[in-house]
C-alpha positions as CSV (number, residue, x, y, z in Angstrom):
1,M,46.8,26.9,18.2
2,D,46.3,25.7,14.6
3,T,43.8,22.9,13.9
4,R,43.3,20.6,11.0
5,T,40.3,18.3,10.0
6,C,41.1,14.8,8.9
7,I,39.8,14.2,5.4
8,K,38.8,10.6,6.3
9,C,37.1,10.8,9.7
10,E,36.3,14.6,9.4
11,I,37.3,15.1,13.1
12,E,39.2,18.3,13.9
13,Y,42.5,17.9,15.8
14,P,45.3,20.2,16.9
15,L,48.0,20.4,14.3
16,I,50.7,18.6,16.3
17,D,52.8,15.4,15.9
18,Q,50.4,13.4,18.0
19,Y,47.6,13.7,15.4
20,F,49.2,14.5,12.0
21,A,52.6,13.3,10.8
22,L,55.0,15.4,8.8
23,A,54.5,15.1,5.0
24,H,57.3,13.2,3.2
25,G,60.4,15.2,2.7
26,S,59.1,18.3,4.6
27,T,59.9,19.8,7.9
28,T,56.8,22.0,8.1
29,R,54.0,20.5,6.0
30,R,51.6,18.0,7.6
31,V,49.6,15.1,6.0
32,T,45.8,15.5,5.7
33,V,44.9,12.1,7.3
34,C,45.1,11.7,11.0
35,R,47.3,9.0,12.5
36,E,44.4,6.8,13.6
37,C,42.9,6.8,10.1
38,R,46.3,6.0,8.6
39,K,46.8,3.1,11.1
40,E,43.5,1.7,10.0
41,Y,44.3,2.0,6.3
42,D,47.7,0.3,6.8
43,R,46.1,-2.5,8.8
44,Q,43.5,-3.1,6.0
45,Y,46.2,-3.0,3.4
46,R,48.3,-5.6,5.2
47,I,45.2,-7.9,5.6
48,N,44.3,-7.5,1.9
49,K,47.9,-8.1,0.8
50,Q,48.1,-11.4,2.8
51,E,44.9,-12.6,1.2
52,Q,46.3,-12.0,-2.3
53,Q,49.4,-14.0,-1.7
54,E,49.1,-17.6,-2.7
55,V,50.9,-19.9,-0.4
56,V,51.3,-23.5,-1.3
57,S,51.8,-26.2,1.3
58,G,54.8,-28.5,0.9
59,D,58.2,-27.8,-0.6
60,E,57.1,-25.1,-3.0
61,M,56.8,-21.5,-1.8
62,Y,54.7,-20.1,-4.6
63,T,52.4,-21.4,-7.3
64,I,53.6,-21.1,-10.9
65,K,51.1,-19.8,-13.3
66,E,50.5,-22.1,-16.3
67,E,51.8,-20.4,-19.5
68,S,49.9,-20.5,-22.7
69,L,51.3,-22.7,-25.5
70,Q,52.2,-19.7,-27.6
71,T,54.2,-18.2,-24.7
72,K,56.0,-21.5,-24.1
73,K,57.0,-21.7,-27.8
74,H,58.2,-18.1,-27.8
75,R,60.3,-18.6,-24.7
76,M,61.9,-21.8,-26.0
77,L,62.6,-20.2,-29.4
78,K,64.3,-17.2,-27.8
79,A,66.3,-19.4,-25.5
80,F,67.5,-21.7,-28.2
81,N,68.4,-18.9,-30.5
82,Y,70.3,-17.1,-27.7
83,I,72.3,-20.2,-26.9
84,H,73.1,-20.8,-30.6
85,L,74.1,-17.1,-31.1
86,N,76.5,-17.3,-28.1
87,A,77.9,-20.6,-29.1
88,F,78.4,-20.0,-32.8
89,G,78.3,-16.2,-33.1
90,E,75.6,-16.2,-35.7
91,Q,71.8,-16.3,-36.0
92,M,70.0,-19.6,-36.6
93,S,69.8,-20.5,-40.2
94,E,67.8,-23.7,-39.9
95,N,64.3,-24.6,-38.8
96,I,63.7,-25.1,-35.1
97,Y,61.4,-27.8,-33.9
98,W,59.7,-28.0,-30.5
99,C,58.1,-31.0,-28.7
100,K,55.3,-29.8,-26.4
101,D,55.2,-33.1,-24.5
102,D,58.7,-32.8,-23.0
103,N,59.6,-29.2,-24.0
104,G,62.5,-30.4,-26.2
105,V,63.9,-28.2,-28.9
106,Q,66.1,-29.4,-31.8
107,I,67.1,-28.4,-35.3
108,T,67.8,-31.7,-37.0
109,D,64.5,-33.2,-37.8
110,N,60.8,-33.0,-36.8
111,T,60.8,-36.3,-34.8
112,C,61.4,-36.0,-31.0
113,S,64.4,-38.1,-29.9
114,K,62.8,-38.8,-26.5
115,C,59.2,-39.6,-27.3
116,N,59.3,-40.3,-31.1
117,K,56.4,-37.9,-31.7
118,T,56.2,-35.4,-34.5
119,M,57.6,-32.0,-33.3
120,E,56.1,-28.6,-34.3
121,Q,58.2,-26.2,-36.3
122,I,58.3,-22.9,-34.5
123,G,60.6,-20.8,-36.8
124,F,63.2,-18.2,-35.9
125,V,63.5,-15.2,-33.6
126,D,63.1,-11.9,-35.5
127,Y,65.9,-9.4,-34.9
128,N,66.0,-5.8,-36.1
129,Q,69.1,-4.4,-37.9
130,S,70.8,-3.4,-34.6
131,G,70.8,-7.0,-33.4
132,E,68.3,-6.4,-30.6
133,K,65.3,-8.7,-29.9
């Protein structure tokens, strides 16, 4: 009878289903880690994965990472330009202003209509010649 030594625990077992599973996609090859070592690895993996997941109590399921100011500007600019392109069929030709207090975006002037604060000019989305972002 053939035998194989597990590469994790270094114990020699008979080369049968009880100790070594078949390798993925094979009908003859066997894995090099015994079933007991694989079970322990899978158990540790599940424990570590559960610890990594952030669960928030209350109505929310997950926490939302805070974005940097630059990332927020970029997302707002892309969204506003995308909406303008779909609505009017052309790229933005005016300055775009963004209010970081209420995440408002507008093109008319640099004063926020909601909070009357000065808005920051964030420019345009650059497109290459093929029209892709």
